[in-house]
C-alpha positions as CSV (number, residue, x, y, z in Angstrom):
1,X,0.4,-5.0,-19.0
2,X,-0.8,-6.7,-15.9
3,X,-1.7,-4.8,-12.9
4,X,-0.2,-6.8,-9.8
5,X,-1.3,-5.5,-6.4
6,X,1.5,-6.0,-3.3
7,X,0.1,-5.7,0.2
8,X,1.3,-7.0,3.6
9,X,0.8,-5.9,6.7
10,X,2.7,-3.4,9.2
11,X,6.3,-4.7,9.4
12,X,5.6,-7.6,6.9
13,X,8.8,-6.4,4.9
14,X,6.6,-5.3,1.8
15,X,8.9,-2.6,0.9
16,X,11.9,-4.3,0.6
17,X,10.2,-7.1,-1.4
18,X,9.1,-4.5,-3.7
19,X,12.4,-2.6,-4.0
20,X,13.8,-6.2,-5.0
21,X,11.4,-6.3,-7.6
22,X,12.4,-3.2,-9.1
23,X,16.1,-3.4,-8.4
24,X,16.7,-7.2,-9.4
25,X,14.0,-7.8,-11.7
26,X,13.0,-3.8,-13.3
27,X,9.5,-3.9,-12.5
28,X,8.1,-0.7,-12.1
29,X,6.6,0.0,-8.4
30,X,3.7,2.4,-8.1
31,X,3.4,3.4,-4.2
32,X,0.3,4.5,-3.5
33,X,1.2,6.1,0.1
34,X,3.7,8.2,-1.6
35,X,0.9,9.1,-4.7
36,X,-1.5,9.7,-1.8
37,X,0.6,12.3,-0.2
38,X,0.6,14.2,-3.7
39,X,-3.0,13.7,-4.4
40,X,-4.3,15.5,-1.5
41,X,-2.9,18.7,-3.2
42,X,-4.2,18.3,-6.9
43,X,-6.4,21.4,-7.3
44,X,-9.7,19.3,-7.8
45,X,-9.4,16.7,-5.1
46,X,-8.1,20.2,-2.4
47,X,-11.3,21.9,-3.8
48,X,-13.5,18.7,-2.9
49,X,-12.1,18.0,0.6
50,X,-12.3,21.4,1.7
51,X,-16.2,21.9,0.2
52,X,-16.4,19.0,2.4
53,X,-14.4,19.1,5.7
54,X,-13.7,22.8,5.5
55,X,-10.5,24.7,5.3
56,X,-9.2,23.2,8.4
57,X,-8.2,20.7,6.3
58,X,-4.8,22.0,5.4
59,X,-2.3,24.1,7.1
60,X,-1.2,25.8,4.2
61,X,-1.1,25.3,0.5
62,X,1.8,22.4,1.0
63,X,1.0,21.0,4.5
64,X,-1.7,18.9,5.9
65,X,-3.6,19.6,9.2
66,X,-3.0,16.0,10.2
67,X,-3.9,16.3,13.9
68,X,-7.5,17.3,12.4
69,X,-8.0,14.9,9.7
70,X,-7.0,11.9,12.4
71,X,-9.5,12.6,14.6
72,X,-11.9,13.8,12.1
73,X,-11.4,9.9,10.5
74,X,-10.9,8.3,13.7
75,X,-14.3,9.2,15.2
76,X,-16.4,9.3,12.1
77,X,-16.7,6.6,9.9
78,X,-18.9,8.2,7.6
79,X,-16.3,11.1,7.1
80,X,-13.7,8.5,6.6
81,X,-15.4,6.7,3.8
82,X,-16.4,10.5,2.0
83,X,-12.5,11.3,2.5
84,X,-11.7,8.1,0.5
85,X,-14.6,8.5,-2.2
86,X,-12.6,11.7,-3.1
87,X,-9.1,10.2,-2.9
88,X,-9.3,7.0,-4.4
89,X,-10.4,7.5,-7.8
90,X,-8.0,10.7,-8.0
91,X,-5.5,8.1,-7.2
92,X,-5.9,5.4,-9.8
93,X,-6.6,8.1,-12.5
94,X,-2.9,9.0,-11.6
95,X,-2.2,5.1,-11.3
96,X,-3.3,4.4,-14.9
97,X,-1.6,7.5,-16.2
98,X,1.8,6.2,-14.8
99,X,1.5,2.9,-16.0
100,X,1.2,4.2,-19.8
101,X,4.3,5.4,-19.0
102,X,6.3,1.9,-18.0
103,X,7.3,-0.6,-20.1
104,X,7.6,-3.9,-18.5
105,X,5.1,-7.4,-18.8
106,X,3.3,-6.1,-15.2
107,X,3.6,-3.4,-12.8
108,X,3.5,-3.7,-9.0
109,X,0.7,-1.2,-7.0
110,X,1.5,-1.0,-4.0
111,X,-0.4,-0.9,-0.7
112,X,-1.0,-2.3,2.7
113,X,-5.0,-1.8,2.3
114,X,-5.7,-3.8,-1.1
115,X,-8.3,-6.2,1.1
116,X,-9.4,-4.0,3.6
117,X,-10.4,-0.8,1.1
118,X,-11.9,-4.0,-1.4
119,X,-9.5,-3.1,-4.3
120,X,-8.7,-7.0,-5.3
121,X,-11.1,-6.4,-8.3
122,X,-8.7,-3.6,-9.4
123,X,-5.8,-6.0,-10.6
124,X,-4.9,-9.3,-12.1
125,X,-3.3,-10.9,-9.1
126,X,-2.7,-10.0,-5.7
127,X,0.9,-10.7,-4.3
128,X,0.9,-11.1,-0.1
129,X,3.9,-10.5,1.7
130,X,4.3,-12.1,5.2
131,X,6.0,-13.2,8.3
132,X,5.3,-13.9,11.9
133,X,3.7,-11.6,14.1
134,X,6.5,-11.5,16.5
135,X,8.9,-10.5,13.6
136,X,6.7,-7.4,12.4
137,X,6.0,-6.3,15.9
138,X,9.9,-6.0,16.3
139,X,10.9,-4.4,12.5
140,X,7.7,-1.9,13.1
141,X,8.6,-0.9,16.4
142,X,12.7,-0.4,15.1
143,X,11.4,1.6,12.2
144,X,9.0,3.7,13.8
145,X,11.1,3.9,17.0
146,X,7.7,3.6,19.1
147,X,6.7,0.9,21.7
148,X,4.7,-2.8,21.4
149,X,1.2,-0.9,22.4
150,X,1.7,1.8,20.0
151,X,1.8,-0.9,16.9
152,X,-0.2,-3.4,18.4
153,X,-2.9,-0.7,17.9
154,X,-2.0,-0.1,14.3
155,X,-1.9,-3.7,13.6
156,X,-5.3,-4.1,15.1
157,X,-7.0,-1.6,12.8
158,X,-5.8,-4.0,9.6
159,X,-7.2,-7.6,8.6
160,X,-5.3,-10.8,10.2
161,X,-2.7,-12.2,7.8
162,X,-4.0,-15.4,8.2
163,X,-7.1,-14.5,5.9
164,X,-5.2,-12.5,3.8
165,X,-2.8,-15.3,2.9
166,X,-5.9,-17.3,2.3
167,X,-7.5,-14.7,-0.8
168,X,-3.8,-13.7,-2.3
169,X,-2.6,-15.3,-5.4
170,X,0.9,-15.4,-4.5
171,X,2.3,-15.3,-0.7
172,X,5.7,-14.5,-0.2
173,X,7.2,-15.4,3.3
174,X,9.6,-12.6,4.4
175,X,10.6,-13.8,7.9
176,X,14.5,-13.5,7.8
177,X,16.0,-9.7,7.3
178,X,19.4,-11.0,5.9
179,X,18.5,-13.5,3.6
180,X,17.7,-11.8,0.2
181,X,18.8,-14.5,-1.9
182,X,16.2,-17.0,0.1
183,X,13.5,-13.8,-0.7
184,X,14.6,-13.7,-4.3
185,X,13.6,-17.3,-5.2
186,X,10.0,-16.6,-3.8
187,X,10.0,-13.3,-5.8
188,X,11.4,-15.3,-9.0
189,X,8.6,-17.9,-8.5
190,X,6.2,-15.0,-8.6
191,X,7.9,-12.8,-11.6
192,X,7.6,-16.2,-13.8
193,X,4.1,-16.5,-13.0
194,X,3.0,-12.6,-13.2
195,X,5.3,-12.3,-16.6
196,X,3.6,-15.0,-18.5
197,X,1.1,-13.8,-20.9
198,X,1.4,-10.0,-20.8
199,X,-1.6,-8.2,-21.1
């Protein structure tokens, strides 16, 4: 079974494209964001994080101290790297276990930071969902109920789309929110190539 990463910057419409893969084509999608939230509470991961960052990392058995974590990794790149060195191995063990339960020619691993975190070599192909900057700004502002400055600050932490498009194996252009059929024609092209010669 092939492992295909699907990525896209904030507001690109990546999650909706993933939903169309799932709904229309039956392709399983692993949300790395959702899975990572669960990884924090795995006993082994929790123990490592507390040993490294202290009890203040958690508010309780079911709640992270998000302000503490944000302050920690925003000001300290080494701390962020150490956090990821604990979290990512557990995440990929979970991904492999999840993948074993799927029955499809390939699975999708949804993550906004495939290139930023140098994850490309873990996958057989990379799909990039892209849209114009104005469209991405509008979507993110509407979705998260925030202002332009907040979205632009988040955008600045991601690699520029132009560079990612050059690195991706496939690019899906998602500019218009109400044109699912046009979007599906692109998705089906990706599906055709990813579904060939399943491993």
